[in-house]
FIMITOR-823863 format. One record per residue: residue in one letter; y negated, x negated, z negated of N, C-alpha, C in turn. Coordinates in pm, 1 decimal, decimal comma, padded with zeros to 6 digits, always signed. Layout:
['A' [Y X Z] [Y X Z] [Y X Z]]
...
//
This chain:
['M' [+00164,9 +15567,2 +17488,6] [+00237,0 +15533,3 +17608,9] [+00345,7 +15430,0 +17577,1]]
['L' [+00311,8 +15329,8 +17498,0] [+00406,9 +15224,2 +17464,1] [+00526,6 +15282,0 +17389,0]]
['A' [+00499,6 +15364,7 +17288,5] [+00607,9 +15426,0 +17211,0] [+00694,8 +15514,9 +17299,0]]
['A' [+00633,6 +15587,9 +17391,5] [+00709,3 +15675,8 +17481,5] [+00801,4 +15593,8 +17571,6]]
['A' [+00753,5 +15481,3 +17621,5] [+00836,0 +15395,0 +17706,3] [+00955,5 +15341,4 +17628,1]]
['L' [+00933,5 +15303,7 +17503,3] [+01042,7 +15252,7 +17420,7] [+01144,7 +15362,3 +17391,1]]
['R' [+01096,8 +15482,2 +17358,3] [+01188,0 +15594,4 +17331,0] [+01269,5 +15631,6 +17454,6]]
['A' [+01209,5 +15619,7 +17571,7] [+01276,9 +15656,6 +17696,6] [+01379,2 +15552,5 +17741,1]]
['G' [+01380,3 +15437,0 +17676,9] [+01476,4 +15333,0 +17713,1] [+01440,6 +15257,2 +17839,4]]
['V' [+01312,3 +15252,2 +17872,0] [+01267,4 +15177,2 +17989,4] [+01316,8 +15032,8 +17974,9]]
['P' [+01380,2 +14976,3 +18078,9] [+01441,5 +14844,2 +18065,2] [+01344,6 +14728,4 +18042,5]]
['Y' [+01223,2 +14736,0 +18094,6] [+01125,2 +14629,4 +18072,4] [+00996,2 +14693,3 +18024,5]]
['V' [+00953,0 +14651,5 +17907,2] [+00824,9 +14697,9 +17854,1] [+00743,5 +14573,9 +17821,4]]
['G' [+00629,4 +14560,3 +17885,9] [+00542,8 +14445,5 +17863,8] [+00404,8 +14489,6 +17820,9]]
['L' [+00341,2 +14407,4 +17740,4] [+00206,9 +14435,5 +17690,8] [+00117,3 +14319,5 +17731,8]]
['I' [+00017,2 +14348,7 +17813,1] [-00077,5 +14245,8 +17854,5] [-00189,2 +14244,4 +17751,6]]
['A' [-00182,2 +14147,1 +17663,7] [-00279,3 +14134,4 +17555,0] [-00267,0 +13994,6 +17497,2]]
['G' [-00370,3 +13951,9 +17426,3] [-00363,5 +13825,7 +17354,6] [-00264,4 +13836,6 +17239,8]]
['R' [-00224,1 +13724,2 +17185,6] [-00122,8 +13724,4 +17079,8] [-00164,8 +13804,5 +16957,0]]
['R' [-00289,3 +13789,9 +16913,0] [-00334,3 +13864,7 +16794,1] [-00336,7 +14014,6 +16819,1]]
['R' [-00390,6 +14054,3 +16932,7] [-00397,3 +14197,5 +16966,8] [-00256,5 +14253,8 +16982,8]]
['A' [-00168,6 +14179,1 +17048,4] [-00030,7 +14224,0 +17066,3] [+00037,9 +14242,4 +16931,4]]
['A' [+00019,4 +14148,2 +16840,1] [+00081,0 +14158,9 +16707,6] [+00032,0 +14283,0 +16634,4]]
['A' [-00096,6 +14312,1 +16644,7] [-00152,9 +14430,0 +16579,0] [-00095,5 +14558,6 +16638,2]]
['V' [-00084,9 +14564,7 +16769,6] [-00031,3 +14684,3 +16835,7] [+00116,4 +14701,7 +16801,1]]
['L' [+00193,6 +14594,6 +16808,8] [+00337,6 +14603,5 +16787,0] [+00373,0 +14632,7 +16642,0]]
['A' [+00286,0 +14596,8 +16548,8] [+00310,2 +14626,0 +16407,7] [+00312,4 +14776,4 +16381,7]]
['E' [+00250,9 +14852,3 +16470,2] [+00242,2 +14997,3 +16452,5] [+00342,3 +15074,8 +16537,4]]
['V' [+00427,6 +15004,9 +16611,8] [+00519,7 +15071,9 +16704,1] [+00663,3 +15044,0 +16662,8]]
['E' [+00741,1 +15150,4 +16643,9] [+00882,5 +15134,4 +16613,3] [+00955,4 +15083,1 +16737,4]]
['G' [+01037,9 +14981,4 +16720,4] [+01111,0 +14923,9 +16833,2] [+01030,6 +14820,5 +16909,5]]
['G' [+00921,2 +14772,5 +16849,1] [+00833,9 +14676,8 +16915,6] [+00899,0 +14544,8 +16949,0]]
['G' [+01014,3 +14515,8 +16889,7] [+01084,5 +14391,8 +16918,8] [+01135,0 +14383,0 +17062,4]]
['R' [+01140,8 +14495,9 +17131,1] [+01184,3 +14498,2 +17271,6] [+01070,8 +14470,6 +17368,2]]
['V' [+00949,7 +14466,7 +17317,9] [+00831,9 +14453,5 +17403,9] [+00804,0 +14306,3 +17432,5]]
['H' [+00783,1 +14274,3 +17558,4] [+00743,2 +14139,3 +17598,0] [+00592,2 +14129,5 +17578,0]]
['A' [+00553,1 +14048,1 +17483,0] [+00409,7 +14036,3 +17454,1] [+00377,7 +13893,0 +17414,5]]
['P' [+00287,2 +13829,5 +17481,6] [+00219,5 +13879,6 +17600,6] [+00315,8 +13883,9 +17719,0]]
['A' [+00296,8 +13981,1 +17805,7] [+00384,5 +13998,7 +17921,5] [+00363,9 +13886,1 +18021,9]]
['G' [+00471,1 +13852,1 +18091,9] [+00462,0 +13753,8 +18199,5] [+00516,6 +13618,0 +18161,9]]
['L' [+00558,1 +13544,2 +18264,2] [+00601,6 +13406,3 +18245,0] [+00478,9 +13316,8 +18235,8]]
['D' [+00492,9 +13205,8 +18166,9] [+00380,8 +13113,0 +18150,7] [+00364,1 +13030,9 +18278,1]]
['L' [+00279,2 +13082,0 +18367,4] [+00250,3 +13013,2 +18493,2] [+00113,4 +12946,1 +18488,9]]
['G' [+00044,4 +12960,5 +18376,9] [-00092,7 +12913,0 +18369,8] [-00187,6 +13008,7 +18441,3]]
['A' [-00148,2 +13135,2 +18449,9] [-00225,3 +13236,5 +18523,3] [-00363,3 +13256,8 +18462,1]]
['R' [-00462,7 +13273,2 +18549,5] [-00600,4 +13298,1 +18506,3] [-00658,9 +13423,7 +18571,6]]
['T' [-00631,1 +13442,7 +18700,2] [-00689,9 +13554,9 +18773,3] [-00600,3 +13678,8 +18758,9]]
['P' [-00655,3 +13797,7 +18785,5] [-00572,2 +13918,4 +18779,0] [-00448,8 +13910,5 +18869,3]]
['G' [-00463,7 +13855,7 +18988,2] [-00349,9 +13842,2 +19078,8] [-00243,0 +13749,6 +19023,7]]
['E' [-00285,7 +13639,7 +18963,9] [-00190,9 +13544,8 +18904,7] [-00119,0 +13607,2 +18785,2]]
['I' [-00191,9 +13683,0 +18705,0] [-00130,7 +13750,9 +18589,8] [-00027,5 +13851,6 +18638,8]]
['A' [-00062,3 +13928,2 +18743,3] [+00032,7 +14024,2 +18800,3] [+00158,0 +13952,9 +18849,8]]
['L' [+00140,7 +13839,3 +18915,6] [+00254,4 +13761,7 +18964,6] [+00342,3 +13714,9 +18849,2]]
['S' [+00281,6 +13670,5 +18739,1] [+00359,6 +13622,5 +18624,9] [+00440,1 +13735,6 +18561,7]]
['V' [+00382,3 +13856,2 +18555,7] [+00454,0 +13971,7 +18501,0] [+00568,5 +14009,9 +18594,4]]
['Y' [+00541,1 +14014,2 +18724,4] [+00645,6 +14047,5 +18821,3] [+00759,5 +13945,2 +18814,6]]
['A' [+00726,0 +13818,1 +18802,4] [+00828,1 +13713,2 +18792,4] [+00915,2 +13734,7 +18669,2]]
['Q' [+00854,8 +13776,0 +18558,5] [+00932,5 +13801,2 +18437,1] [+01024,7 +13921,9 +18456,1]]
['I' [+00976,7 +14024,9 +18522,7] [+01060,0 +14142,4 +18549,3] [+01180,6 +14103,6 +18634,8]]
['V' [+01158,4 +14024,1 +18739,0] [+01268,6 +13979,5 +18825,0] [+01367,8 +13896,4 +18743,8]]
['A' [+01319,0 +13805,0 +18661,7] [+01406,8 +13721,8 +18579,1] [+01490,7 +13808,2 +18485,1]]
['E' [+01429,8 +13909,3 +18425,1] [+01502,6 +13999,9 +18335,6] [+01610,3 +14077,1 +18411,8]]
['R' [+01576,0 +14130,1 +18527,5] [+01670,9 +14209,4 +18607,0] [+01788,9 +14125,9 +18653,0]]
['R' [+01763,9 +14002,0 +18688,9] [+01867,9 +13915,4 +18744,5] [+01938,0 +13830,4 +18639,5]]
['G' [+01892,0 +13836,7 +18515,2] [+01955,8 +13761,7 +18408,5] [+01922,5 +13613,7 +18408,5]]
['G' [+01817,6 +13575,8 +18478,5] [+01777,6 +13435,4 +18484,1] [+01683,6 +13399,6 +18370,3]]
['P' [+01669,9 +13271,0 +18342,4] [+01583,6 +13227,6 +18233,5] [+01435,0 +13228,6 +18268,4]]
['G' [+01404,0 +13234,2 +18396,4] [+01263,4 +13232,5 +18435,5] [+01203,4 +13093,6 +18432,1]]
['G' [+01286,2 +12991,3 +18444,3] [+01237,4 +12853,7 +18442,3] [+01226,7 +12796,4 +18582,6]]
['I' [+01235,5 +12665,7 +18591,7] [+01230,2 +12595,9 +18720,3] [+01356,6 +12628,1 +18799,2]]
['A' [+01342,7 +12650,1 +18929,7] [+01456,5 +12684,8 +19015,3] [+01564,6 +12577,7 +19008,3]]
['A' [+01688,7 +12620,1 +19023,6] [+01802,5 +12528,3 +19018,4] [+01782,6 +12413,7 +19116,6]]
['G' [+01800,9 +12292,1 +19067,9] [+01785,6 +12174,7 +19152,5] [+01642,3 +12127,7 +19166,2]]
['G' [+01548,3 +12203,9 +19112,1] [+01407,5 +12166,5 +19121,9] [+01365,0 +12078,3 +19006,1]]
['T' [+01248,4 +12021,0 +19019,1] [+01191,9 +11939,3 +18912,5] [+01049,0 +11983,7 +18887,7]]
['A' [+00995,1 +11946,2 +18775,8] [+00856,9 +11981,0 +18743,1] [+00759,3 +11911,1 +18837,3]]
['E' [+00798,7 +11797,1 +18891,5] [+00710,7 +11722,1 +18981,1] [+00709,4 +11780,3 +19121,6]]
['G' [+00805,8 +11865,3 +19155,2] [+00808,6 +11925,8 +19288,3] [+00923,6 +11877,6 +19363,5]]
//
């Protein structure tokens, strides 16, 4: 499935896996450098819903050309 998505030119390809597992999978896939692994922005996600949100946030950032960081004018403290 991963190789097919890369061949088809899908604009965002993400792999939800730990770093070691992702490295092993990507070592066997041509064009693996285009794959976001692990997928998602670092939100400190733990639950399935939070992980889904982090992946969706990364997709939006990619589509809009944003860095996926703190919103303009915002601070880490809130």
